[in-house]
N, C-alpha and C positions, 0 to 999 in steps of 0.2 A: 504494500500500500504506500503510495507517495506521501511525502511529508505534508503536502498541502491538504490531503484528505484527513490526515491525523489532526492537523490544526483545526480544520472545520468540525470534525467530530467532537473534539474537546470544547471548542467554542459553543457549539450547539448544546452539549451536555450541560454547560454552565448557563445556558439560556441568554447569552449576550450577543449583540450584533457585532458586525465587523467594525462599525463606527465606534462602538463602546470599547472594544478591545484596542483599537488604535489609539483612542484617547488615553486609556490606562497605560499603554505601552509607550506612548510618546512617539508614535510613528504614523505615517499617513495611511488612511484606509485603503487607497489603491494598492499599496504594498501588500497588505493582508490579502486582498482580493487576488492579486497576481499569484501569490503562493497557493491559495486555495484552488485556483483554476489551473495550476500547473505551469503557469507562464514563467515562474521563478522556482528554482529548486535548490539553489546554493545560497548560503547565508553565513555570516560571521558567527563565531562562537558566542560573542556577546548577544547577538540577536537571537540565536537559538536559546540561550539561557533566559533571555527576556520573555520569549514565547512560553517556555516551560514554566517559569515563575507565574506568569499571569493566566496560564491555562490550568494550573494545578496538576501538572504531570512532570515526568522526568524528561531530560534531554534524550535519554536512551529510547524512551517510547517514541518521541517525535522522529528520530532518525531510523526507527525500525530495527534497533540493535538486536532484539531477540525474536523478530518476526518469524524466522525460519524455525526456531525451536517451538514457538507457539503453534505454528501450522502443523508440525510433526505431532505435537501433543494432541491437538484437536483431531487429527486423522486417526491417531491411535485410539482415542476415546470412542470414535464412531465405529471403528472396526470391531 
């Protein structure tokens, strides 16, 4: 799953708009939109930390650090 989709999921889970997240983070709303739409996928470490802090998740989650392991566990549970 792309980082933008994870950002959108966490933002929606919190029930906040892109505009509200941008206000809290101190960045422009179009930047958030570009990430969520997949037009941007690279970011600085500082921006990644800022997203994680304001979305209430870890940087590992946002970058998909353990995605392969989660997919394997889900497949094993179904089997």
